[in-house]
Structure formats: structure tokens, C-alpha cells
C-alpha positions as CSV (number, residue, x, y, z in Angstrom):
1,X,0.0,0.0,0.0
2,X,1.3,3.5,-0.9
3,X,2.0,5.7,2.1
4,X,0.3,9.0,1.4
5,X,2.0,10.8,4.3
6,X,-0.7,10.6,6.9
7,X,0.4,9.9,10.4
8,X,-2.1,7.5,11.9
9,X,-2.3,7.2,15.7
10,X,-2.0,3.6,17.0
11,X,-5.3,4.1,18.9
12,X,-7.6,7.0,18.2
13,X,-10.3,5.9,20.6
14,X,-11.2,8.2,23.5
15,X,-9.3,7.6,26.7
16,X,-12.4,6.2,28.5
17,X,-12.7,3.6,25.7
18,X,-9.0,2.7,25.8
19,X,-9.2,2.2,29.6
20,X,-12.0,-0.3,29.6
21,X,-10.9,-3.2,31.8
22,X,-9.9,-6.4,30.1
23,X,-10.5,-8.7,33.0
24,X,-12.3,-8.7,36.4
25,X,-9.2,-7.9,38.3
26,X,-8.8,-4.6,36.4
27,X,-12.4,-3.6,37.2
28,X,-12.6,-0.7,39.6
29,X,-15.5,-0.3,42.0
30,X,-18.6,-2.2,42.8
31,X,-16.9,-4.6,45.3
32,X,-20.3,-5.3,46.8
33,X,-21.3,-6.9,43.5
34,X,-18.2,-8.3,41.9
35,X,-15.7,-8.4,44.8
36,X,-14.1,-11.6,46.1
37,X,-16.6,-14.0,47.7
38,X,-19.7,-12.3,46.2
39,X,-22.4,-14.5,44.6
40,X,-21.8,-13.1,41.2
41,X,-18.0,-13.4,41.3
42,X,-18.3,-17.1,42.5
43,X,-20.8,-17.8,39.7
44,X,-18.5,-16.3,37.1
45,X,-15.5,-18.2,38.4
46,X,-17.5,-21.4,37.8
47,X,-18.4,-20.3,34.3
48,X,-22.0,-19.6,35.2
49,X,-24.2,-16.5,34.9
50,X,-27.8,-15.6,35.3
51,X,-29.7,-12.8,33.6
52,X,-29.0,-9.5,35.2
53,X,-30.3,-5.9,35.4
54,X,-27.5,-3.5,36.2
55,X,-29.0,-0.3,37.7
56,X,-26.8,2.7,38.4
57,X,-25.8,6.2,37.4
58,X,-23.8,6.9,34.3
59,X,-20.1,6.0,34.2
60,X,-20.0,3.4,37.0
61,X,-19.1,0.4,34.9
62,X,-22.4,-1.2,33.7
63,X,-21.2,-1.8,30.1
64,X,-17.7,-2.8,31.2
65,X,-19.1,-5.3,33.7
66,X,-21.4,-6.9,31.0
67,X,-18.5,-7.3,28.7
68,X,-16.4,-8.9,31.4
69,X,-19.2,-11.3,32.3
70,X,-19.2,-12.4,28.6
71,X,-15.5,-12.8,28.6
72,X,-15.4,-14.7,31.9
73,X,-17.9,-17.3,30.8
74,X,-16.6,-17.6,27.2
75,X,-19.9,-16.2,25.7
76,X,-20.4,-14.1,22.6
77,X,-21.3,-10.5,23.4
78,X,-24.1,-8.8,21.5
79,X,-25.0,-5.2,22.3
80,X,-28.2,-3.4,21.6
81,X,-29.1,0.2,22.5
82,X,-32.7,0.9,23.4
83,X,-32.2,4.4,22.0
84,X,-31.5,3.2,18.4
85,X,-32.8,-0.4,18.3
86,X,-36.3,-1.8,17.5
87,X,-38.1,-5.1,17.4
88,X,-36.3,-6.0,14.1
89,X,-32.9,-5.6,15.8
90,X,-34.1,-7.8,18.7
91,X,-35.3,-10.4,16.2
92,X,-32.0,-10.4,14.4
93,X,-30.1,-10.8,17.7
94,X,-32.3,-13.7,18.6
95,X,-31.6,-15.5,15.3
96,X,-27.8,-15.0,15.6
97,X,-27.9,-16.3,19.2
98,X,-29.9,-19.4,18.2
99,X,-27.5,-20.1,15.3
100,X,-24.4,-19.6,17.5
101,X,-25.8,-22.0,20.1
102,X,-26.8,-24.6,17.5
103,X,-23.5,-24.5,15.5
104,X,-20.9,-24.2,18.2
105,X,-22.7,-24.5,21.5
106,X,-21.5,-21.0,22.3
107,X,-23.7,-19.0,24.7
108,X,-24.6,-15.4,24.0
109,X,-24.8,-12.4,26.3
110,X,-27.4,-10.0,25.0
111,X,-26.6,-6.7,26.5
112,X,-29.3,-4.0,26.2
113,X,-28.2,-0.5,27.2
114,X,-30.8,2.0,28.4
115,X,-33.2,-0.9,28.6
116,X,-35.8,1.3,30.3
117,X,-36.4,3.1,27.0
118,X,-37.9,0.0,25.5
119,X,-41.7,0.0,25.7
120,X,-43.6,-3.0,27.2
121,X,-44.0,-4.8,23.9
122,X,-40.3,-4.5,23.2
123,X,-39.4,-5.7,26.7
124,X,-41.8,-8.6,26.3
125,X,-40.1,-9.7,23.1
126,X,-37.1,-10.9,25.2
127,X,-39.1,-13.1,27.6
128,X,-39.4,-16.4,25.7
129,X,-35.7,-16.3,24.7
130,X,-34.6,-15.7,28.2
131,X,-36.7,-18.6,29.4
132,X,-35.5,-21.1,26.7
133,X,-31.8,-20.2,27.2
134,X,-31.3,-18.6,23.8
135,X,-29.2,-15.9,25.5
136,X,-28.3,-14.6,28.9
137,X,-30.0,-11.2,29.2
138,X,-28.2,-8.2,30.8
139,X,-30.0,-4.9,30.8
140,X,-28.4,-1.6,31.9
141,X,-30.5,1.3,33.2
142,X,-30.1,4.5,35.1
143,X,-33.8,4.4,36.1
144,X,-35.3,2.6,39.0
145,X,-36.2,-0.9,37.6
146,X,-39.2,-1.1,39.9
147,X,-40.8,1.6,37.8
148,X,-39.0,1.4,34.5
149,X,-39.2,-2.3,33.7
150,X,-41.9,-4.9,33.3
151,X,-42.5,-7.2,36.2
152,X,-42.1,-10.1,33.8
153,X,-38.5,-9.0,33.0
154,X,-37.7,-8.4,36.7
155,X,-39.0,-11.8,37.7
156,X,-36.5,-13.4,35.3
157,X,-33.4,-11.3,36.1
158,X,-31.6,-10.4,39.2
159,X,-31.2,-6.7,39.9
160,X,-27.8,-5.3,40.9
161,X,-27.5,-1.7,42.1
162,X,-24.2,-0.2,41.1
163,X,-22.9,2.8,43.1
164,X,-21.3,6.0,42.1
165,X,-17.5,5.6,42.4
166,X,-15.9,7.0,45.5
167,X,-13.2,9.7,45.2
168,X,-10.6,7.0,46.1
169,X,-11.9,4.8,43.3
170,X,-11.9,7.7,40.8
171,X,-8.3,8.6,41.8
172,X,-7.4,4.9,41.2
173,X,-9.0,5.1,37.8
174,X,-7.0,8.2,36.8
175,X,-3.7,6.9,38.1
176,X,-4.3,3.7,36.3
177,X,-4.8,5.6,33.0
178,X,-1.7,7.8,33.6
179,X,0.4,4.7,34.4
180,X,-0.8,2.2,31.9
181,X,-2.1,4.1,28.8
182,X,0.6,4.1,26.2
183,X,-0.4,7.6,24.8
184,X,-0.6,9.2,28.2
185,X,2.7,7.7,29.4
186,X,4.5,9.1,26.4
187,X,3.5,12.7,27.2
188,X,5.1,12.8,30.7
189,X,2.2,14.6,32.4
190,X,2.6,16.5,35.7
191,X,-0.1,18.1,37.8
192,X,-0.2,21.0,40.2
193,X,-1.0,20.0,43.7
194,X,-4.7,19.2,44.3
195,X,-5.7,19.2,40.6
196,X,-6.4,15.5,40.4
197,X,-8.4,15.6,43.6
198,X,-10.5,18.5,42.3
199,X,-11.0,16.6,39.0
200,X,-12.3,13.6,40.9
201,X,-14.7,15.8,42.8
202,X,-16.0,17.3,39.6
203,X,-16.6,13.9,38.1
204,X,-19.2,13.2,40.8
205,X,-18.7,9.4,40.9
206,X,-18.6,9.0,37.1
207,X,-15.4,7.3,35.9
208,X,-16.1,8.0,32.2
209,X,-16.5,11.7,33.1
210,X,-13.3,11.7,35.1
211,X,-11.3,10.2,32.2
212,X,-12.9,12.6,29.7
213,X,-12.0,15.6,31.9
214,X,-8.5,14.3,32.2
215,X,-8.2,13.9,28.5
216,X,-9.5,17.4,27.9
217,X,-7.1,18.9,30.4
218,X,-4.2,17.2,28.6
219,X,-5.3,18.6,25.3
220,X,-4.9,22.2,26.6
221,X,-2.0,21.5,29.0
222,X,1.1,23.7,28.9
223,X,4.2,22.1,27.4
224,X,7.2,22.7,29.6
225,X,10.4,21.1,28.3
226,X,9.7,17.4,27.9
227,X,6.5,17.2,29.9
228,X,3.0,18.6,30.0
229,X,1.9,20.6,33.0
230,X,-1.7,20.8,34.2
231,X,-2.7,23.4,36.8
232,X,-5.9,24.5,38.4
233,X,-6.5,27.1,35.7
234,X,-6.6,24.4,33.0
235,X,-9.0,22.4,35.0
236,X,-11.3,25.4,35.7
237,X,-11.3,26.2,32.0
238,X,-12.5,22.6,31.2
239,X,-15.0,22.3,34.0
240,X,-16.4,25.8,33.7
241,X,-19.0,26.9,36.3
242,X,-19.7,23.7,38.2
243,X,-23.3,22.7,37.7
244,X,-25.1,20.6,40.3
245,X,-25.9,17.0,39.4
246,X,-29.7,16.9,39.1
247,X,-32.2,15.0,37.1
248,X,-35.7,16.3,37.2
249,X,-38.2,13.5,37.5
250,X,-35.4,10.9,37.8
251,X,-34.2,8.9,40.8
252,X,-31.8,11.7,42.0
253,X,-34.8,14.1,42.1
254,X,-36.6,11.9,44.5
255,X,-33.5,11.1,46.4
256,X,-32.9,14.9,47.0
257,X,-36.5,15.4,48.0
258,X,-36.3,12.4,50.3
259,X,-33.1,13.7,52.0
260,X,-34.8,17.1,52.4
261,X,-37.9,15.7,54.0
262,X,-36.0,13.3,56.3
263,X,-33.7,16.2,57.4
264,X,-36.7,18.4,58.4
265,X,-38.4,15.4,60.1
266,X,-35.2,14.6,61.9
267,X,-34.9,18.2,63.3
268,X,-31.6,18.8,61.4
269,X,-32.1,22.4,60.1
270,X,-28.7,22.8,58.6
271,X,-28.9,19.6,56.6
272,X,-32.5,20.5,55.5
273,X,-31.2,23.9,54.2
274,X,-28.3,22.2,52.4
275,X,-30.6,19.8,50.6
276,X,-33.0,22.6,49.7
277,X,-30.1,24.5,48.2
278,X,-29.0,21.4,46.3
279,X,-32.4,21.2,44.8
280,X,-32.3,24.9,43.8
281,X,-28.7,24.6,42.4
282,X,-29.9,21.8,40.1
283,X,-32.8,23.9,38.8
284,X,-35.5,22.4,41.0
285,X,-38.8,24.1,41.5
286,X,-38.9,26.0,44.9
287,X,-42.6,25.6,45.0
288,X,-42.2,21.8,45.0
289,X,-40.3,22.2,48.2
290,X,-43.0,24.6,49.6
291,X,-45.6,21.9,48.9
292,X,-43.5,19.3,50.6
293,X,-43.2,21.6,53.7
294,X,-47.0,21.8,53.9
295,X,-47.1,18.0,53.9
296,X,-44.4,17.9,56.6
297,X,-46.4,20.4,58.7
298,X,-49.3,18.0,59.1
299,X,-47.4,14.7,58.8
300,X,-44.4,15.2,61.0
301,X,-45.2,18.3,63.2
302,X,-49.0,18.3,63.6
303,X,-50.3,19.8,66.8
304,X,-46.9,19.9,68.4
305,X,-46.7,23.3,66.6
306,X,-49.8,24.2,64.6
307,X,-48.1,27.4,63.5
308,X,-46.0,25.3,61.1
309,X,-48.8,25.1,58.7
310,X,-49.2,28.8,58.6
311,X,-45.4,29.4,58.3
312,X,-45.2,27.0,55.3
313,X,-48.3,28.5,53.7
314,X,-46.9,32.1,54.2
315,X,-43.7,31.1,52.5
316,X,-45.6,29.8,49.4
317,X,-47.6,33.0,49.4
318,X,-44.5,35.2,49.7
319,X,-42.9,33.4,46.7
320,X,-46.1,34.0,44.6
321,X,-46.1,37.7,45.6
322,X,-42.5,38.7,45.3
323,X,-40.9,36.1,43.0
324,X,-37.9,33.8,43.3
325,X,-35.3,36.1,44.7
326,X,-37.0,36.9,48.0
327,X,-39.4,34.0,47.7
328,X,-36.7,31.3,47.8
329,X,-35.4,32.9,51.0
330,X,-38.9,32.7,52.5
331,X,-39.0,29.0,51.8
332,X,-35.6,28.7,53.4
333,X,-36.9,30.4,56.5
334,X,-39.9,28.0,56.6
335,X,-37.5,25.1,56.1
336,X,-35.5,26.2,59.1
337,X,-38.6,26.8,61.2
338,X,-40.2,23.4,60.5
339,X,-36.9,21.6,61.0
340,X,-36.5,23.3,64.4
341,X,-40.1,22.8,65.4
342,X,-41.1,20.0,67.9
343,X,-42.2,16.9,66.1
344,X,-45.3,14.7,66.3
345,X,-46.9,12.3,63.9
346,X,-49.9,11.8,66.2
347,X,-52.2,13.6,63.8
348,X,-51.0,11.6,60.8
349,X,-51.4,8.3,62.6
350,X,-54.8,9.3,64.0
351,X,-56.1,10.3,60.6
352,X,-54.9,7.1,58.9
353,X,-56.5,4.9,61.6
354,X,-59.8,6.8,61.6
355,X,-60.0,6.5,57.8
356,X,-59.5,2.8,58.0
357,X,-62.1,2.4,60.7
358,X,-64.6,4.6,58.8
359,X,-64.3,2.2,55.8
360,X,-64.8,-0.8,58.1
361,X,-67.6,0.6,60.2
362,X,-69.9,2.0,57.5
363,X,-72.8,0.1,59.0
364,X,-72.6,1.9,62.4
365,X,-75.7,4.2,62.7
366,X,-75.4,7.8,63.9
367,X,-76.7,7.7,67.6
368,X,-80.1,9.2,68.0
369,X,-79.0,12.0,70.3
370,X,-76.5,13.2,67.7
371,X,-78.9,13.3,64.8
372,X,-80.2,16.5,63.3
373,X,-83.9,17.2,64.0
374,X,-85.1,20.1,61.8
375,X,-88.8,18.9,61.6
376,X,-91.4,18.0,64.2
377,X,-91.7,14.5,62.7
378,X,-88.0,13.9,63.3
379,X,-88.2,15.2,66.8
380,X,-91.2,12.8,67.4
381,X,-89.0,9.9,66.2
382,X,-86.4,10.8,68.8
383,X,-83.9,12.5,66.6
384,X,-81.7,14.7,68.8
385,X,-83.4,13.6,72.0
386,X,-81.5,14.0,75.2
387,X,-78.6,15.7,73.5
388,X,-76.6,17.7,76.0
389,X,-75.5,21.1,74.7
390,X,-71.9,21.5,75.8
391,X,-72.2,25.3,76.4
392,X,-74.8,24.7,79.0
393,X,-72.5,22.4,81.0
394,X,-69.8,23.3,83.6
395,X,-66.7,24.3,81.7
396,X,-68.5,23.9,78.4
397,X,-67.9,20.1,78.7
398,X,-70.7,17.5,79.0
399,X,-69.0,15.0,81.1
400,X,-70.1,11.4,80.4
401,X,-71.6,12.3,77.0
402,X,-70.8,10.0,74.0
403,X,-70.0,10.9,70.5
404,X,-69.2,7.5,68.9
405,X,-71.7,4.9,67.9
406,X,-72.2,2.6,70.9
407,X,-70.5,-0.3,69.2
408,X,-67.2,1.5,69.1
409,X,-67.5,3.8,72.1
410,X,-64.2,4.5,73.8
411,X,-62.1,4.1,70.7
412,X,-59.0,6.4,70.6
413,X,-57.1,7.5,67.6
414,X,-55.2,10.6,68.7
415,X,-52.4,10.1,71.2
416,X,-50.7,13.5,71.7
417,X,-47.0,13.4,72.5
418,X,-45.1,15.2,75.3
419,X,-43.6,17.6,72.7
420,X,-44.5,21.2,72.0
421,X,-48.1,22.3,72.3
422,X,-49.2,18.6,72.3
423,X,-48.0,18.3,75.8
424,X,-50.7,20.8,76.9
425,X,-53.2,19.1,74.6
426,X,-52.4,15.8,76.2
427,X,-52.8,17.2,79.7
428,X,-56.2,18.7,78.8
429,X,-57.5,15.5,77.1
430,X,-56.4,13.4,80.2
431,X,-58.3,15.8,82.4
432,X,-61.5,15.5,80.3
433,X,-61.1,11.8,80.3
434,X,-61.0,11.8,84.1
435,X,-64.2,13.9,84.1
436,X,-65.9,11.4,81.8
437,X,-64.9,8.4,84.0
438,X,-66.1,10.1,87.1
439,X,-69.4,11.4,85.6
440,X,-72.7,10.1,86.9
441,X,-74.3,10.9,83.5
442,X,-72.6,8.4,81.2
443,X,-74.4,8.0,77.9
444,X,-73.7,4.2,77.6
445,X,-73.7,2.3,80.9
């Protein structure tokens, strides 16, 4: 072949592609899944594998793990992307897997990336072929499989939750690239103190992102003598203004909201404020947080501090009146107030139990003395008869009167705590209970 003068690189793939592990020992992270002694590692060591769903954020090694599984059990590896593939592609993959199994007894790993993007019919197309052993199915998803995948798929595959890589694991990934990648070794790269640590932080648990950031920094690095030098300014140029990791409507969205709610419930105002700001930094809707505060006011605070409802409602109203700049601060104030308020779920529990009993006791008649009697006929029938008007009684309390149907008289739903205003409510209710017990005018004796 005639040399036309072009200088071809020995490997023009991106760094992240060049650094894919070639065997299990080179795989970084996910020790809880693939580490020594785990069920999956033992199965692979024995040349066995079951169908898998790999669930985790981007860049944590889902595709690499699937490829290593195929290599470990000597299976062919067939990859489909739910973004670009359709039923025809699935059908073609099935035919190839059947032919491979018939001709050479070679198993096939069918790896489907972004499997949650397939609709129900497309997901169902895999089922018979998983069951008859045509291929071992491995699906990768960033979405919660409980919501994103059919139950039929989930029942035939084991779900493994992959974690974002730790800063230590990301540093190991970068050092591995700098030490073992032929292209990087030849460039004699040096770093200003703290640059690699900051790069790992910016990658946010994503190994692919970490390697891409490293490669971009190298591209603009300053050449000093025989080495390339990367300082904090190069990294800042690549990273730009750090944007918070946030996925509206995805799992992270719900995780942030969950962390916010649990921090308020747990009386941790500083943590609650942090999670609120994380939501804002990611472009979240402040009014979603305001709505959650209203729920918290009744679910987790209740009558321990009834003002919490008004504070949360006022924050929402302020946001609507003055806009985000001051409105976000009002929601922050409400967050701190509710997180600092005394906590009680007594209202929440009482309401849930009463709702359940109301469904179960629909046959219980309204007692005659509690019925309305707007006509003479109804009065003649005994409606409202012997009702004791509380305002005519000492202390405006009709001791011994009953307000439940007789069949469930004495049932209690609301158990005030000893926290906040509920302590006073509890003392009052206990006092009224004593009056009822000592009364000579009990309704049901």
C-alpha cells in the first residue's frame, strides 16, 4: 500500500474507551457486587451467569461489567441500545444467538443499554428467549427498575444496584490511566497539587466523566520542556462553572426530596437547608419544596406546633407575591422553622387509623342523640333527643356524653406526645377523660 504521508495514531479511541478493563481484576469499584466472595463473582468463576439488570448512574461500569461477564464465561457479546434499536434488531439478535448456540454451543450475552427506554411490547419480546436459554440477558438502566421495567422481566433477572464511584476509586481510575495508557505515558504529564483531587470531585462518581475531563485537560496543557503541566486554571477552563448534578423526574430528584424531608423530620435544620439549596442549584422548583413543607407540617409536626402550617403557607404566598429572589429565602426560612419545630406524627397516625375504621364501620348508625332534627316529625321519632348542649354544661364540657356509635364507644385515635403544644393538649385530654370516667351521667352504661 502506498504511504500518502498521513500519520495514523496507533489508537484514536477516547481515553475512556481505551481504559475499559480487560478482566475482572482490572475492574474498579462495585466490590459489593463483583468483589471476592460475592455470589456473582463465584458464579462467574464457575463459568455460570444468570440474567442481570445493572442499575446505576452513568459512568459506574455497567457496560464494562457486562463485557467482562461475557469474557469470563466464554460467551459471545451482543450489544443493543434501546435508543436506536427496535423489534427487528431484537429479532436479528435472537436469530444470531440461536444459530451460534446450534452451530458451536456458544452462549450469547445479549446486553441492552438504556433498557428502560424500550416499551412494554419490546421488553416482552425478550421473555421467551430468556426462558428457553437462547441468550443470557443483561440490561443496563439509570432508572429505578421497579418503575421502568416490566415485572415479567424483573422476575427473570436479578437486579444489581451499582454505586457511584468514590473519590478514592476515581483517583485509582485516573492513576491507572496515567500509568498504563501508552499515549498518556509518552506525554510525561505532571499536575499542580490538588488538581487530580478536584478533578475527581468534579466527576461526581462518574469514571467516564473523570477520564474525559483528564483527556480534555491534557489537550490544553502547557508544554514545559519534555513534559505537559496541568494546573488549576486548565481544570477550571474545562469544568467551567460547576453545575449541580440533578435529574428532574429521575431517581436523583426523588433522592434529594427524600433527603430534604427526612432532614426536616429529623430536626436537622442545617442539613435541610443544604438539601434545599442542592435542589435549587440543580434547577429544581422551589414551590415543590414549599408543597412538601406543607405536607411535613401535618405529617411530622402536627399539633406539636400548629403554626408550622401557617409558616409553610406564608412562604408559598410570599414566593407567589415577590418572585424567586426573595421567595426562595422565605421558603428557606420556613424550612429552618419546620426543621427546628417540635415533632409529632400523632395527627398523621390518628387520621390514617380513623380513615381505616370509617371504611370498616360503614354500618354503624349515627346515635339518635347526635342526629339533626329540623322537623317535628324527626323530633317525634327521637332525633336529637337528650342531646346535652356543651355550652350549658360546667366548663362547656358535657362529662359522660358519648359521640361515637355505641358499638365503638371509647375508641381512641389521637395520642398526643409530650412535645411542644401537644404536651398541653395531652394534659387537657387526660383531664377531660377523668371527668368522663367520674361522671354520673354516662351515655352508655
